[in-house]
C-alpha positions as CSV (number, residue, x, y, z in Angstrom):
1,X,173.5,269.7,-0.9
2,X,172.6,273.3,-1.0
3,X,174.6,276.0,-2.9
4,X,177.6,277.4,-1.4
5,X,177.4,280.4,1.0
6,X,179.7,283.2,0.9
7,X,180.1,286.9,1.5
8,X,181.6,289.6,-0.7
9,X,184.4,291.2,1.1
10,X,185.7,293.6,-1.7
11,X,184.8,294.7,-5.3
12,X,187.3,296.4,-7.4
13,X,187.7,296.9,-11.1
14,X,190.2,294.1,-11.2
15,X,188.9,291.6,-8.8
16,X,186.2,290.5,-6.4
17,X,187.3,288.9,-3.0
18,X,184.8,286.5,-1.3
19,X,184.9,284.5,1.8
20,X,183.3,281.1,2.2
21,X,181.0,281.2,5.1
22,X,179.0,278.1,4.7
23,X,178.5,275.2,7.2
24,X,179.9,272.6,5.0
25,X,177.9,269.7,6.5
26,X,174.9,271.4,5.1
27,X,176.1,273.4,2.0
28,X,178.8,273.1,-0.7
29,X,182.0,274.9,-0.5
30,X,182.9,277.7,-2.9
31,X,185.5,275.4,-4.3
32,X,183.0,272.7,-5.1
33,X,180.4,275.2,-6.3
34,X,182.4,277.5,-8.4
35,X,180.2,277.5,-11.5
36,X,177.3,278.7,-9.4
37,X,179.3,281.2,-7.5
38,X,180.4,282.8,-10.7
39,X,177.0,283.0,-12.1
40,X,175.4,284.3,-8.8
41,X,178.2,287.1,-8.4
42,X,177.6,288.0,-12.1
43,X,173.9,288.2,-11.6
44,X,173.9,289.6,-8.0
45,X,176.9,292.1,-7.6
46,X,174.7,295.2,-8.4
47,X,176.6,296.2,-11.6
48,X,174.3,294.8,-14.2
49,X,176.3,291.7,-15.0
50,X,179.7,293.1,-14.8
51,X,182.3,290.7,-13.5
52,X,186.1,291.7,-12.9
53,X,188.6,289.5,-14.6
54,X,189.7,287.9,-11.4
55,X,187.6,286.3,-8.5
56,X,189.7,285.5,-5.3
57,X,188.2,283.7,-2.2
58,X,189.2,282.6,1.2
59,X,188.2,278.9,1.2
60,X,186.8,276.8,4.1
61,X,190.3,275.9,5.3
62,X,191.3,279.7,5.4
63,X,193.5,279.5,2.2
64,X,193.1,282.2,-0.4
65,X,192.6,280.8,-3.9
66,X,191.3,282.0,-7.2
67,X,188.3,281.0,-9.2
68,X,189.2,280.8,-13.0
69,X,186.4,281.7,-15.4
70,X,186.1,283.0,-19.0
71,X,183.7,285.8,-18.3
72,X,185.1,289.3,-18.3
73,X,183.3,292.6,-18.5
74,X,179.4,292.1,-19.4
75,X,178.2,288.6,-19.1
């Protein structure tokens, strides 16, 4: 399966909020691809590897959850 598809809805100093937008018959969910999602957000959020302490997401069922990670500040 392909990597999760998502859109960044909001970025603050404290958190990033993303929305899972993938067709889950073809791509992974954010829940199941969390490691890659964190890596991609860190690499692509336009702040030279800055990652806020918290990542929240709306999952494929419409529930809001949080991705735990141990990368804060510069990664």
